[in-house]
C-alpha positions in Angstrom: 42.6 8.6 50.3 40.6 9.3 47.1 41.1 5.7 46.1 39.8 4.5 49.4 36.8 6.8 49.1 36.0 5.6 45.5 36.3 2.0 46.7 33.9 2.6 49.5 31.4 4.3 47.1 31.7 1.5 44.7 31.1 -1.2 47.3 28.1 0.7 48.7 26.7 1.2 45.2 27.1 -2.5 44.4 25.3 -3.4 47.7 22.5 -1.0 47.0 22.0 -2.5 43.5 22.1 -6.1 44.6 18.4 -6.2 45.7 17.4 -4.7 42.4 19.4 -7.3 40.4 17.9 -10.1 42.5 14.4 -8.7 42.0 15.0 -8.4 38.3 16.3 -12.0 38.0 13.3 -13.2 40.0 10.9 -11.3 37.8 12.5 -12.6 34.7 12.3 -16.1 36.0 8.6 -15.7 36.7 8.0 -14.3 33.2 9.9 -17.3 31.7 7.8 -19.7 33.6 4.6 -17.9 32.7 5.6 -18.0 29.0 6.1 -21.7 29.2 2.7 -22.1 30.8 1.0 -20.0 28.1 2.7 -21.9 25.3 1.7 -25.3 26.8 -1.9 -24.0 27.4 -2.1 -23.0 23.7 -0.7 -26.3 22.5 -3.2 -28.3 24.7 -6.2 -26.2 23.8 -5.9 -25.9 20.1 -9.1 -27.9 19.5 -11.0 -25.7 21.9 -9.7 -22.5 20.3 -10.8 -23.8 16.9 -14.3 -24.7 18.2 -14.6 -21.3 19.8 -13.6 -19.6 16.5 -16.2 -21.5 14.5 -18.9 -20.9 17.1 -18.3 -17.1 17.3 -17.9 -16.7 13.5 -21.0 -18.7 12.7 -23.0 -16.5 15.1 -21.6 -13.3 13.6 -22.2 -14.5 10.1 -25.7 -15.6 10.9 -26.4 -12.1 12.3 -25.2 -10.5 9.1 -27.3 -12.8 6.9 -30.3 -12.2 9.1 -29.9 -8.5 8.7 -29.7 -9.0 4.9 -32.9 -11.1 5.1 -34.6 -8.3 7.0 -33.8 -6.0 4.1 -35.6 -8.3 1.7 -32.8 -10.6 0.5 -34.0 -13.8 -1.2 -32.9 -17.3 -0.1 -30.8 -17.7 -3.2 -29.0 -14.4 -2.5 -28.4 -15.4 1.1 -26.7 -18.6 -0.1 -24.4 -16.5 -2.3 -23.8 -13.9 0.4 -22.8 -16.7 2.8 -19.9 -17.8 0.7 -17.5 -15.0 1.8 -18.3 -15.7 5.4 -17.7 -19.4 4.9 -14.3 -18.6 3.4 -13.4 -16.4 6.3 -14.4 -19.1 8.8 -12.5 -21.9 7.0 -9.3 -20.1 5.9 -7.5 -20.1 9.3 -8.6 -23.7 10.0 -7.3 -24.8 6.6 -4.1 -22.9 7.2 -3.6 -24.7 10.5 -4.3 -28.1 9.0 -2.1 -27.7 6.0 0.8 -26.3 8.0 0.6 -29.0 10.6 0.6 -31.7 8.0 3.1 -30.2 5.6 5.9 -29.1 7.9 8.0 -30.8 10.6 10.4 -29.3 13.2 13.4 -30.9 11.5 12.6 -29.5 8.0 15.3 -27.1 6.8 14.4 -23.6 5.6 14.9 -23.5 1.8 16.5 -20.6 0.0 18.9 -17.9 1.0 19.3 -17.1 4.6 18.1 -13.6 5.6 19.8 -13.6 9.0 23.3 -12.4 8.1 24.1 -10.4 11.2 26.4 -11.5 14.0 28.9 -14.4 14.4 27.4 -17.8 14.9 28.4 -21.4 15.5 26.2 -24.1 14.0 24.7 -26.8 16.2 23.6 -30.3 15.5 19.9 -31.0 15.7 20.2 -32.9 19.0 22.5 -30.3 20.5 20.1 -27.5 19.6 17.2 -29.3 21.1 19.1 -29.8 24.4 20.0 -26.2 24.5 18.3 -24.3 27.4 17.1 -21.6 25.0 15.4 -24.0 22.6 11.7 -23.7 22.3 8.9 -21.2 21.6 8.9 -19.5 25.0 10.0 -16.2 26.3 9.3 -13.3 23.9 8.4 -15.9 21.3 5.3 -16.6 23.3 4.2 -12.9 22.9 4.7 -13.3 19.1 2.6 -16.5 19.1 -0.2 -14.8 21.0 0.1 -11.7 18.8 -0.4 -13.8 15.6 -3.6 -15.3 16.9 -4.8 -12.0 18.4 -4.2 -10.3 15.0 -6.4 -12.8 13.3 -9.2 -12.2 15.8 -8.9 -8.4 15.6 -8.8 -8.2 11.8 -11.9 -10.4 11.6 -13.8 -8.5 14.2 -12.9 -5.3 12.4 -14.3 -6.7 9.2 -17.6 -7.7 10.8 -18.0 -4.3 12.5 -17.2 -2.2 9.5 -18.6 -4.2 6.5 -22.4 -4.1 6.2 -24.5 -7.0 5.0 -24.1 -7.7 1.3 -27.3 -6.8 -0.5 -28.3 -7.7 -4.1 -29.6 -4.2 -4.9 -26.6 -2.4 -3.4 -24.3 -0.3 -5.7 -21.8 -2.2 -7.7 -18.9 -0.5 -5.9 -20.1 -1.9 -2.6 -20.0 -5.5 -4.0 -16.4 -4.9 -5.2 -15.4 -3.4 -1.9 -17.0 -6.2 0.1 -15.4 -9.0 -1.9 -12.0 -7.3 -2.0 -12.0 -7.0 1.8 -13.3 -10.5 2.4 -10.8 -12.1 0.1 -7.9 -10.2 1.7 -9.1 -11.1 5.2 -9.4 -14.8 4.4 -6.0 -14.9 2.7 -4.1 -13.1 5.4 -5.8 -15.1 8.2 -4.7 -18.2 6.3 -1.1 -17.2 6.1 -0.8 -15.8 9.6 -2.2 -19.0 11.1 0.4 -20.9 8.9 3.1 -18.7 10.6 1.6 -19.5 14.0 1.8 -23.2 13.4 5.4 -23.0 12.1 6.4 -21.1 15.2 4.6 -23.5 17.5 6.2 -26.5 15.9 9.6 -24.8 15.8 9.9 -25.2 12.0 13.1 -23.4 10.7 11.0 -21.8 7.9 9.1 -19.6 10.4 11.2 -16.4 10.5 11.5 -16.2 6.7 7.8 -17.2 6.2 6.7 -14.4 8.6 8.8 -11.9 6.7 7.1 -13.0 3.4 3.6 -12.7 5.0 4.3 -9.2 6.2 5.3 -8.2 2.7 2.2 -9.9 1.3 0.0 -8.0 3.9 1.4 -4.6 2.8 0.9 -5.5 -0.9 -2.6 -6.7 -0.3 -3.5 -3.3 1.2 -2.1 -1.6 -1.9 -3.9 -4.1 -4.2 -7.3 -3.3 -2.5 -6.7 0.5 -3.0 -5.7 -0.1 -6.7 -8.7 -2.4 -7.4 -11.1 0.1 -6.0 -9.6 3.2 -7.5 -11.8 3.1 -10.6 -15.1 1.8 -9.3 -16.6 5.2 -8.4 -16.4 5.1 -4.6 -18.3 8.0 -3.0 -16.0 10.3 -0.9 -17.7 9.4 2.3 -16.5 5.8 1.7 -13.2 6.5 0.0 -11.8 8.6 2.8 -12.3 6.2 5.7 -11.3 3.3 3.5 -8.0 5.1 2.7 -7.5 5.7 6.4 -8.2 2.1 7.2 -5.8 0.7 4.6 -3.0 3.1 5.8 -3.7 2.0 9.4 -3.3 -1.6 8.3 0.0 -0.8 6.6 1.3 1.1 9.6 0.3 -1.8 11.9 2.4 -4.1 9.8 5.3 -1.7 9.7 5.2 -1.4 13.5 5.3 -5.2 13.8 8.3 -5.3 11.4 10.1 -2.6 13.4 9.5 -4.5 16.7 10.0 -8.1 15.7 12.6 -8.1 12.9 15.6 -7.2 15.1 14.4 -9.9 17.6 14.0 -12.5 14.9 17.5 -11.7 13.5 19.5 -11.4 16.7 17.7 -13.3 19.5 19.7 -16.3 20.8 16.4 -18.2 21.4 15.3 -17.6 17.8 18.7 -18.6 16.4 18.9 -21.8 18.5 15.3 -22.8 17.9 14.9 -22.0 14.2 18.5 -21.8 12.8 20.3 -24.3 15.1 23.2 -22.0 15.9 24.5 -20.0 18.8 26.5 -16.8 19.1 30.2 -17.3 19.3 30.3 -14.7 22.0 27.5 -16.4 24.0 
């Protein structure tokens, strides 16, 4: 009798969960289709995105230089002050061009493999490309969008926080400005390189992203070290320290979220390492 009762309960529970399972599969399918559409949109609008980047950055840079001119900056000084802005504008475009021309989807990732977890079976290149999980869709689309969004957010933060560079400003402000501008241009360059590697399904992508995350953390430390002896006033040093720590925390959160996925995801392993789980 108890067995019959348990059997009835089990059957009723399975029936009640069936609509939820169906709805979950339908929703997952819609998300997968949406990720494919987003990735294809990005691939087909790269030129438009680049033009939009240049247009917005030129306007922001011109506004900063106009403000410096209003404070009495000479034409010669404005030309010097424009160099960091020019570097910030060009860096991601240069990173895109170099990564696009230098790497192909069939290039092997050099060095020691960092993905040592799980049991995997290697695939041939053609076999991997025919696999249903091959490609930069699914959660990888979120990572692609996040890389571009991070470049935009960091650059916007720089333009909002950093005032126009003036010739008669204190020496420490020049050091601070140049340190932040160089760090921004460098990291934008490397994050766009990672974006291109992911978009083109280059096997080096997961490892390259790990290196760039480490470089990002080290760059925040380098900025703090380079400014430690320039006599920053406390009203500047305190918020700067908060900003640098926030940047480090942002990278650490990204690492915590994405490293497990990059190591264990079937899609990542099929696409970038050409292997499948032996239990899959």
